[in-house]
C-alpha positions as CSV (number, residue, x, y, z in Angstrom):
1,Q,47.4,-6.2,0.1
2,V,44.8,-8.8,-0.9
3,Q,41.1,-7.8,-0.5
4,L,38.2,-10.1,-1.2
5,V,34.6,-9.0,-1.5
6,E,31.8,-11.6,-1.6
7,S,28.4,-10.9,-3.0
8,G,25.3,-12.6,-4.4
9,G,23.9,-14.1,-1.2
10,G,20.3,-13.7,-0.2
11,L,17.1,-15.4,0.7
12,V,16.0,-18.1,-1.7
13,Q,13.4,-20.8,-1.6
14,P,14.3,-24.5,-1.7
15,G,15.1,-25.6,-5.2
16,G,16.3,-22.2,-6.2
17,S,19.7,-21.1,-7.4
18,L,22.3,-18.5,-6.4
19,R,25.5,-17.2,-8.0
20,L,28.0,-16.0,-5.5
21,S,30.9,-13.8,-6.5
22,C,34.3,-13.2,-5.0
23,A,35.9,-10.1,-6.3
24,A,39.6,-9.9,-5.6
25,S,42.1,-7.0,-5.6
26,G,45.8,-7.1,-4.8
27,R,46.3,-10.6,-6.2
28,S,45.2,-12.3,-9.4
29,V,42.7,-15.1,-9.0
30,S,44.3,-16.8,-11.9
31,S,47.6,-17.2,-10.1
32,E,46.3,-18.7,-6.9
33,N,44.0,-21.4,-5.6
34,V,40.7,-19.8,-4.6
35,H,38.5,-21.6,-2.0
36,W,34.9,-21.1,-1.0
37,Y,34.0,-22.1,2.5
38,R,30.7,-21.8,4.4
39,Q,29.7,-21.7,8.0
40,A,26.3,-22.6,9.2
41,P,24.9,-21.4,12.5
42,G,26.5,-23.4,15.3
43,K,28.8,-25.3,13.1
44,G,32.4,-25.1,11.9
45,R,33.6,-23.9,8.6
46,E,33.2,-26.3,5.7
47,L,35.1,-26.3,2.5
48,V,32.6,-26.1,-0.4
49,A,34.7,-25.8,-3.6
50,V,38.1,-25.0,-4.9
51,I,39.4,-23.7,-8.2
52,G,43.1,-24.2,-8.7
53,H,45.3,-21.8,-10.6
54,L,45.4,-24.2,-13.5
55,G,41.6,-24.4,-13.5
56,T,41.1,-27.7,-11.7
57,T,38.0,-27.8,-9.6
58,L,36.9,-29.7,-6.5
59,Y,33.6,-29.8,-4.7
60,C,32.5,-31.2,-1.3
61,D,30.1,-34.1,-1.5
62,S,27.2,-32.0,-0.3
63,V,27.2,-29.7,-3.3
64,K,28.8,-31.9,-5.9
65,G,26.6,-32.2,-9.0
66,R,24.6,-29.1,-8.3
67,S,27.4,-26.5,-8.0
68,T,29.9,-24.9,-10.4
69,I,32.9,-22.8,-9.4
70,S,34.3,-20.7,-12.2
71,R,36.7,-17.9,-12.8
72,D,36.5,-14.6,-14.7
73,N,40.1,-13.5,-15.2
74,A,39.3,-10.2,-16.8
75,A,37.1,-9.2,-13.8
76,N,39.5,-10.9,-11.3
77,T,36.5,-12.7,-9.8
78,V,35.6,-16.2,-8.9
79,H,31.9,-17.3,-9.0
80,L,30.2,-20.1,-7.2
81,Q,26.8,-21.2,-8.7
82,I,24.7,-23.5,-6.5
83,N,21.5,-25.0,-7.9
84,N,18.7,-26.9,-6.3
85,L,19.4,-25.1,-3.0
86,K,18.4,-26.9,0.2
87,P,17.8,-25.6,3.7
88,E,21.0,-27.2,4.8
89,D,22.9,-24.9,2.4
90,T,22.0,-22.0,4.7
91,A,25.3,-20.5,5.9
92,I,27.7,-17.6,5.5
93,Y,29.8,-18.2,2.4
94,Y,33.4,-17.0,2.4
95,C,36.1,-17.0,-0.3
96,T,39.8,-17.2,0.5
97,L,42.9,-16.5,-1.5
98,N,46.5,-16.6,-0.2
99,M,45.2,-17.1,3.4
100,C,43.1,-13.9,3.1
101,W,39.4,-14.0,3.8
102,G,36.5,-11.9,2.7
103,Q,33.7,-10.7,5.0
104,G,31.3,-13.4,3.7
105,T,27.9,-13.3,2.2
106,Q,24.8,-14.8,3.8
107,V,22.8,-17.4,2.0
108,T,19.4,-18.4,3.6
109,V,17.3,-21.2,2.0
110,S,13.8,-21.1,3.4
111,S,10.2,-21.3,2.2
């Protein structure tokens, strides 16, 4: 059974940075594609970034250039670093693996 636990969210001022983590159990993050999605209030879920099992990464246009998705195989964890945070980055961030979802971590960007 796959379990995913996101962490690292919080309240941050515009221009700040956060490093979100997705700790997996029951499946290796190195053998699957891992996706980060986000859902802002009143909006649908948006794909933010993907790291493939071969290490290929993809980012949505809204975070490209200021975000890095990475994988720690030893910890079976995927990280999402977002820099220069903007109010429009405010959302609940979820990771997914093998069609399983975590509970999400709230990111709020506000002064």
